[in-house]
C-alpha positions in Angstrom: 0.0 0.0 0.0 1.4 3.3 -1.0 2.1 6.1 1.5 -0.5 8.3 -0.1 -3.1 5.5 0.3 -2.3 5.2 3.9 -2.7 8.9 4.5 -6.0 8.9 2.6 -7.2 5.9 4.7 -6.1 7.6 7.9 -7.8 10.8 7.0 -11.0 9.0 6.0 -11.1 7.2 9.4 -10.9 10.5 11.2 -13.3 12.5 9.0 -16.1 14.0 11.1 -14.2 13.4 14.3 -13.9 16.6 16.1 -14.3 17.5 19.7 -17.7 17.2 21.2 -18.1 18.2 24.8 -21.4 17.9 26.6 -22.9 16.2 29.7 -23.1 12.9 27.8 -20.0 12.4 25.8 -16.5 13.6 25.0 -14.7 12.6 21.9 -11.3 13.8 20.5 -9.4 12.6 17.5 -6.0 13.6 16.1 -3.3 12.3 13.8 0.3 13.1 14.3 1.8 15.5 11.9 2.4 13.4 8.8 5.8 15.1 8.5 6.6 14.4 12.1 10.3 13.5 12.5 11.1 10.2 14.2 14.1 10.1 16.4 16.3 7.0 16.0 18.4 7.0 19.2 22.1 6.8 18.8 23.9 3.8 20.3 20.7 2.4 22.0 22.6 -0.8 23.1 25.6 1.1 24.5 28.0 -1.1 22.6 28.0 0.5 19.1 25.6 -2.0 17.4 23.6 -0.3 14.7 20.0 0.8 15.6 17.6 -1.3 13.5 15.1 1.5 13.3 17.4 3.9 11.3 15.2 5.2 8.5 11.9 4.7 10.4 8.9 6.8 9.3 5.2 6.6 10.0 2.6 8.1 12.2 0.5 7.8 15.4 -3.2 8.5 15.5 -5.3 8.7 18.6 -8.8 9.5 19.8 -10.9 9.4 22.9 -14.4 8.3 23.3 -16.6 7.1 26.1 -13.8 7.3 28.7 -11.4 5.3 26.6 -8.2 6.2 24.7 -7.6 4.6 21.3 -4.0 4.8 19.9 -2.9 3.4 16.5 0.7 3.2 15.4 1.8 2.8 11.7 5.5 2.6 10.9 7.7 1.8 7.9 11.4 1.1 7.2 12.0 -1.6 9.8 13.7 -5.0 9.5 11.2 -7.6 8.2 9.8 -10.1 10.6 11.3 -8.4 13.7 9.2 -7.9 16.9 9.3 -4.6 18.6 7.8 -3.3 21.8 6.1 0.1 21.8 4.5 2.3 24.4 3.0 5.7 25.0 5.7 7.7 27.0 5.4 10.5 29.5 8.0 12.9 28.1 8.9 14.3 24.7 11.5 12.4 22.7 14.3 15.0 23.4 13.7 14.9 27.2 15.4 12.0 28.9 14.7 9.9 25.7 10.9 10.2 26.4 11.2 9.2 30.0 9.1 6.3 31.3 5.9 4.8 30.1 2.8 6.8 30.7 0.8 5.2 33.5 -2.8 6.0 34.2 -2.0 5.4 37.9 1.6 6.8 38.3 2.1 4.6 41.4 0.5 1.5 39.8 2.2 -1.4 38.0 3.6 -1.7 34.5 0.6 -3.6 33.0 -1.4 -3.2 29.8 -4.3 -2.1 32.1 -2.3 0.8 33.4 -0.2 1.7 30.4 -0.7 1.8 26.6 1.2 -1.0 24.9 1.6 -1.0 21.1 3.8 -4.0 20.4 4.0 -5.2 16.8 6.0 -7.4 14.4 7.2 -5.8 11.1 5.8 -7.5 8.0 7.8 -8.7 5.0 7.9 -5.1 3.7 9.2 -3.7 7.0 5.9 -2.1 8.0 4.4 -2.4 11.5 0.9 -1.6 12.7 -0.6 -1.7 16.2 -3.7 -0.5 18.0 -4.5 -0.3 21.7 -7.6 0.7 23.6 -7.0 1.9 27.1 -10.0 2.0 29.5 -8.9 5.5 30.7 -8.2 9.0 29.4 -4.7 10.4 29.3 -4.3 13.2 31.8 -3.8 16.6 30.2 -0.1 17.2 29.6 0.6 13.6 30.8 1.9 11.9 27.7 4.0 13.3 24.9 5.5 10.6 22.7 5.4 7.0 21.4 8.6 5.0 21.7 9.7 1.8 19.9 11.7 -0.6 22.0 14.1 -3.4 21.1 11.8 -6.4 21.8 8.2 -7.3 22.8 7.0 -6.2 26.2 7.5 -8.7 29.0 4.0 -9.1 30.5 5.5 -9.7 34.0 7.6 -6.6 34.1 6.5 -4.2 31.4 10.1 -4.1 30.1 10.8 -4.1 26.4 14.5 -3.4 26.2 16.4 -0.3 25.1 14.4 2.6 23.4 15.3 2.5 19.7 13.1 5.3 18.2 10.5 7.9 19.2 8.0 10.3 17.8 6.4 13.2 19.6 2.6 13.1 19.8 0.3 15.8 21.1 -2.1 13.7 23.1 -3.9 16.9 24.3 -5.4 17.6 20.9 
């Protein structure tokens, strides 16, 4: 699928989604800037091995509805067949490499019920897609980025290895 077709599809999915605020519902939708620059972190392993996400591109879309947060990740330019962990992070990419994972309950555990996990495996063309629905709304100014990690997330610890790449996302839109 061409990049233009993906943007058209993403735009079509978000048509008509604006912000509605009343006593019954609240809904927001946004798509990251299509020209958003991904940061591929230098020397993520600390031993000089190359970063497998060099050349990454793509976007993140998100919306809120009925007290839930929906986040979708679409990336290109990755090694085929490789699994990656991915999460919504608390800080922008250029601040402490996006900091830690965003947690609905900051003192709570690193679980998919308390964080937003977007793990994926790149297909044969090096494209990866993921979608997560969290049963909570992100606090204003609480999350600022999506980071890609070295491997899938360990369900017992929430760890997914070194951060490889990151894109800033305005979750307050």
